C-alpha positions as CSV (number, residue, x, y, z in Angstrom):
1,M,17.3,-5.1,-7.1
2,N,16.0,-2.8,-4.3
3,C,16.5,-4.8,-1.1
4,V,12.9,-4.6,0.2
5,C,11.7,-5.4,-3.3
6,K,13.3,-8.6,-3.0
7,L,12.4,-9.3,0.6
8,L,8.9,-9.1,-0.3
9,S,8.8,-10.2,-3.6
10,I,7.2,-7.2,-5.0
11,Q,8.3,-4.7,-7.8
12,Y,8.3,-1.3,-6.3
13,P,9.3,-0.4,-2.5
14,I,5.9,0.8,-1.8
15,I,3.7,-0.4,1.0
16,Q,0.1,0.7,1.7
17,G,-0.4,1.6,5.5
18,G,-3.0,-0.2,7.4
19,M,-6.3,1.4,7.4
20,G,-8.2,0.0,10.1
21,N,-11.9,-1.0,9.8
22,I,-12.1,1.1,6.4
23,S,-9.7,-1.5,5.0
24,S,-10.6,-2.5,1.5
25,P,-9.6,-5.4,-0.5
26,I,-10.4,-3.4,-3.7
27,L,-7.7,-0.8,-2.7
28,A,-5.3,-3.2,-1.3
29,A,-5.5,-5.6,-4.4
30,A,-5.0,-2.6,-6.7
31,V,-1.6,-1.9,-4.7
32,S,-0.4,-5.4,-5.3
33,E,-1.5,-5.5,-8.8
34,A,0.4,-2.2,-9.3
35,G,3.5,-3.6,-8.1
36,G,3.4,-2.5,-4.3
37,L,2.6,-4.4,-1.3
38,G,-1.4,-4.2,-0.5
39,T,-2.3,-4.4,2.9
40,I,-5.5,-5.2,4.9
41,G,-6.0,-3.8,8.4
42,T,-7.9,-5.8,11.4
43,G,-8.6,-2.6,13.3
44,T,-11.0,-3.5,15.7
45,M,-12.9,-6.1,13.5
46,G,-13.8,-9.4,14.6
47,P,-12.3,-12.5,13.1
48,D,-15.1,-13.4,10.5
49,E,-15.0,-9.9,9.3
50,V,-11.2,-9.8,8.6
51,E,-11.4,-13.4,7.5
52,G,-13.6,-12.2,4.7
53,L,-11.6,-9.6,3.6
54,L,-8.7,-12.0,3.3
55,L,-10.7,-14.2,1.0
56,N,-11.7,-11.4,-0.9
57,M,-8.2,-10.1,-1.3
58,K,-7.0,-13.6,-2.1
59,K,-9.5,-13.6,-5.2
60,R,-8.7,-10.4,-6.5
61,T,-4.7,-10.7,-6.8
62,S,-2.2,-13.7,-6.4
63,K,0.5,-11.4,-5.3
64,P,1.8,-10.4,-2.2
65,F,0.0,-8.6,0.5
66,A,0.3,-7.7,4.2
67,L,-2.1,-8.2,7.1
68,N,-1.8,-5.1,9.8
69,I,-2.3,-6.2,13.2
70,P,-2.5,-3.1,15.7
71,I,-1.9,-4.9,18.9
72,T,-3.2,-2.7,21.5
73,V,-6.1,-1.8,19.3
74,T,-7.4,-5.2,18.2
75,T,-9.4,-7.2,20.7
76,H,-8.9,-10.5,19.1
77,F,-4.9,-10.4,18.6
78,K,-4.5,-14.2,19.0
79,E,-7.5,-15.1,16.3
80,M,-5.6,-12.4,13.9
81,C,-2.3,-14.3,14.3
82,E,-3.9,-17.6,13.6
83,L,-5.7,-16.0,10.6
84,A,-2.5,-14.9,9.1
85,V,-0.9,-18.2,9.2
86,R,-4.4,-20.2,8.0
87,H,-4.5,-18.3,5.1
88,N,-0.9,-18.1,4.1
89,V,-0.6,-14.2,4.5
90,P,3.2,-13.6,3.1
91,V,4.1,-10.5,5.4
92,V,2.5,-9.1,8.6
93,S,3.1,-5.6,10.0
94,L,2.7,-5.0,13.7
95,S,1.8,-1.4,15.1
96,A,0.6,-0.1,18.2
97,G,2.2,-2.1,20.9
98,N,5.3,-4.0,21.6
99,P,5.8,-6.4,18.8
100,S,8.8,-8.3,20.3
101,P,6.7,-11.2,22.0
102,F,5.0,-11.9,18.8
103,I,7.5,-12.0,16.2
104,S,9.4,-15.5,16.5
105,F,5.6,-17.0,16.0
106,F,5.4,-15.5,12.4
107,K,8.8,-16.1,11.6
108,Q,8.5,-19.9,12.6
109,N,5.6,-19.9,10.0
110,D,7.6,-18.1,6.9
111,I,5.7,-14.9,7.5
112,K,8.1,-11.6,7.1
113,V,7.5,-9.4,10.0
114,I,7.2,-5.4,9.4
115,C,7.3,-3.4,12.6
116,V,6.0,0.1,13.1
117,T,8.0,2.4,15.2
118,A,8.1,5.9,16.1
119,S,11.5,5.6,17.9
120,V,15.0,4.6,17.8
121,K,14.4,2.6,21.0
122,H,11.2,0.6,19.6
123,A,13.1,0.1,16.3
124,R,16.2,-1.6,18.0
125,K,14.0,-3.6,20.4
126,A,12.1,-4.7,17.0
127,E,15.3,-5.8,15.1
128,E,16.6,-7.6,18.3
129,A,13.4,-9.6,18.3
130,G,13.6,-10.6,14.5
131,A,11.8,-8.1,12.8
132,D,12.6,-8.1,8.9
133,L,11.6,-4.6,8.2
134,I,11.2,-1.2,10.1
135,V,8.5,1.4,9.2
136,G,9.6,4.6,10.9
137,E,6.3,6.6,10.9
138,G,6.5,10.7,11.5
139,Y,3.5,12.3,12.7
140,E,2.9,13.8,9.3
141,A,1.0,10.6,9.1
142,A,-2.9,10.1,8.9
143,G,-4.7,8.3,11.8
144,I,-3.4,7.4,15.3
145,N,0.4,8.7,15.7
146,S,2.9,8.4,18.4
147,P,2.8,11.0,21.2
148,L,6.6,11.3,20.5
149,E,5.5,13.5,17.4
150,L,9.0,13.0,15.9
151,T,8.9,14.2,12.2
152,T,9.8,11.8,9.3
153,M,12.7,13.8,8.1
154,T,14.3,14.0,11.6
155,L,13.2,10.4,12.5
156,I,14.4,8.3,9.5
157,P,18.0,9.0,9.2
158,Q,18.2,8.3,13.2
159,L,16.5,4.7,12.4
160,V,18.8,4.4,9.6
161,A,21.8,5.2,11.9
162,N,20.6,2.7,14.6
163,V,19.4,-0.4,12.9
164,S,20.8,-2.9,10.1
165,I,17.5,-3.8,8.7
166,P,15.7,-2.1,6.0
167,V,13.9,1.1,6.9
168,I,10.7,2.3,5.2
169,A,9.8,5.7,5.6
170,A,6.3,6.8,6.5
171,G,4.5,9.9,7.0
172,G,4.4,12.7,4.4
173,V,5.2,10.7,1.3
174,G,2.7,10.9,-1.4
175,D,4.7,11.5,-4.9
176,G,8.1,11.2,-6.4
177,R,9.6,14.0,-4.5
178,G,8.7,12.0,-1.3
179,L,10.2,9.0,-2.7
180,A,13.2,10.3,-3.5
181,A,13.6,12.3,-0.1
182,A,12.9,9.2,1.6
183,F,15.9,7.3,-0.1
184,A,18.0,10.4,0.6
185,L,17.2,9.9,4.2
186,G,18.6,6.5,4.1
187,A,15.2,4.7,3.8
188,K,15.0,1.8,1.3
189,G,11.1,2.3,0.6
190,V,7.8,4.2,1.8
191,Q,4.5,3.3,3.1
192,M,1.7,5.3,2.2
193,G,-2.1,5.9,3.1
194,T,-3.9,9.1,2.4
195,R,-2.4,9.2,-1.2
196,L,-3.9,5.9,-1.8
197,V,-7.2,7.2,-0.9
198,A,-7.3,9.7,-3.7
199,T,-7.3,7.1,-6.3
200,K,-9.7,5.8,-8.9
201,D,-9.2,2.3,-7.2
202,S,-10.5,3.9,-3.9
203,P,-13.8,2.4,-2.8
204,Y,-14.4,5.4,-0.2
205,H,-17.2,7.8,0.1
206,E,-16.7,10.9,-2.7
207,R,-17.1,13.4,0.2
208,Y,-13.6,11.9,1.7
209,L,-12.0,12.1,-1.8
210,A,-13.8,16.0,-2.2
211,K,-12.2,16.7,1.2
212,L,-8.7,15.7,0.4
213,M,-8.7,17.5,-3.1
214,E,-9.9,20.5,-1.3
215,A,-7.3,20.2,1.5
216,N,-4.3,22.6,1.8
217,D,-1.2,22.8,3.8
218,T,-3.3,23.6,7.0
219,G,-6.0,21.0,5.8
220,T,-5.4,18.7,8.8
221,V,-5.2,18.9,12.6
222,I,-4.0,17.0,15.5
223,I,-6.8,15.9,17.9
224,G,-6.4,13.7,21.1
225,R,-3.2,15.5,22.7
226,S,-5.2,16.3,26.0
227,V,-6.0,12.3,26.6
228,G,-2.7,11.1,25.5
229,K,-4.3,10.0,22.1
230,V,-2.8,11.5,19.1
231,R,-4.5,11.3,15.9
232,R,-4.3,13.5,12.9
233,V,-7.3,13.8,10.9
234,L,-9.0,16.2,8.1
235,K,-10.5,19.3,8.9
236,T,-14.2,18.7,9.2
237,E,-17.1,19.8,10.7
238,Y,-16.7,16.9,12.9
239,S,-13.1,17.4,13.6
240,D,-14.2,20.9,14.9
241,R,-16.5,19.3,17.6
242,L,-13.7,17.0,18.6
243,V,-11.3,20.1,19.0
244,E,-13.8,21.9,21.0
245,A,-14.7,18.9,23.0
246,E,-10.9,18.9,24.2
247,L,-10.8,22.6,24.9
248,N,-13.7,21.7,27.2
249,G,-11.9,19.2,29.4
250,I,-13.5,15.9,27.3
251,D,-12.2,12.8,29.3
252,S,-10.5,9.7,27.9
253,N,-13.5,7.8,27.8
254,N,-15.7,10.1,25.9
255,F,-13.0,11.1,23.5
256,A,-12.4,7.2,22.8
257,A,-16.3,6.6,22.1
258,M,-16.2,9.7,19.8
259,T,-13.1,8.6,17.9
260,D,-13.6,4.8,17.7
261,E,-13.3,3.0,14.3
262,D,-16.9,3.1,13.9
263,K,-16.6,7.1,13.6
264,H,-14.1,6.9,10.9
265,R,-16.3,4.4,8.9
266,I,-19.2,6.7,9.2
267,G,-17.0,9.4,7.8
268,A,-15.0,7.7,5.0
269,I,-17.3,5.1,3.8
270,E,-20.9,6.4,4.8
271,G,-19.7,10.4,3.9
272,R,-21.5,11.5,6.8
273,L,-18.9,14.0,7.9
274,D,-21.2,15.7,10.8
275,E,-21.0,12.3,12.3
276,G,-17.7,10.7,11.8
277,F,-14.1,11.7,11.2
278,L,-11.6,11.2,8.2
279,N,-8.3,10.4,8.8
280,G,-5.7,12.4,6.7
281,G,-2.0,13.1,6.6
282,Q,-0.3,16.4,6.2
283,I,0.2,15.1,2.2
284,S,-3.5,16.2,1.5
285,G,-2.3,19.8,0.7
286,L,-0.3,17.8,-2.2
287,V,-3.2,16.0,-3.5
288,T,-4.5,17.2,-6.7
289,S,-5.8,14.5,-9.1
290,T,-7.3,11.1,-8.8
291,P,-5.1,8.7,-10.7
292,T,-5.0,4.8,-10.8
293,V,-2.9,2.9,-8.1
294,K,-0.7,1.9,-11.1
295,E,-0.6,5.4,-12.7
296,L,0.3,6.9,-9.3
297,F,3.2,4.4,-8.6
298,D,4.5,4.5,-12.3
299,E,4.6,8.5,-11.9
300,M,6.1,8.3,-8.7
301,I,9.1,6.3,-9.7
302,M,9.4,8.1,-13.0
303,D,9.6,11.2,-11.2
304,A,11.8,10.2,-8.2
305,T,14.3,8.8,-11.2
306,R,14.4,12.2,-12.8
307,I,14.8,14.3,-9.4
308,V,17.7,12.1,-8.2
309,E,19.4,12.1,-11.6
310,N,18.9,16.4,-11.6
311,L,20.2,16.2,-8.0
312,S,23.1,14.2,-9.2
313,I,24.2,16.9,-11.7
314,N,23.3,20.0,-9.5
315,F,25.8,18.5,-6.9
316,N,28.8,17.5,-9.2
317,S,28.2,21.0,-10.7
318,L,28.6,22.5,-7.1
319,V,31.4,20.3,-6.0
320,Q,33.3,21.6,-9.3
321,E,33.0,25.0,-8.2
322,L,34.4,24.5,-4.8
């Protein structure tokens, strides 16, 4: 049995990325019911709103799920930690900050801890502090990214070589090929976000799904470099305004106001693409269908299995020719 599946009591080693203020129990429960680990993200929401999401989630599934707490993004970190304990959340993922001071609290309450990292240094520190899993996120991923901008292809094998706990690959994974590639790099599973938006279980605005389906290999853009706030979004009318604002020397405060979580909600949930942005990873260019989450997972596992078997045959043939 895959070590990640055993550790998290799930069927497939597929984790949903935290989606901040657009987190939905509908989609997260579909992920858990399909055999993965669904995730509710706290974003910048208040405790009452997040508690409502958790209660809704628990009504929809009895299977394991995670609560993602972005340490430096939430303004209610202590309350979010308490919610995880109060509602017996089996897994917490910590991102956007140093998780080391907080891991022991969750472990003492029998909660598994996933730490999202973008460098070997941070992964080592998380392991030393007691993390159960490391998610290595390359800058192909949607939304807020590390300013280090390491790619998944280069980050994952370096993490695997430097930590002893399982590593999960995030950024640029959305099909069986990505899953097989992640395992080839040494990962024990994958984390996805963008691909899950384009499913029949997705509760987001039809314009969000349409933009994903329209996207090509250059359908996303990095914003925020000029103010040290790297984020990958889909190219839209609003992202064009953000790019122009940076070219005109926007300061960090005004940029933050134009890219807060409410602006994402306006775009993703309300579909007002001239007033809000859409997070989107580079995997967007590979999205051509909207299956159910279960259909997506089943297809990914089947395709990855076939790919690995074919690679084995090809490599065996190559070795025989040497």
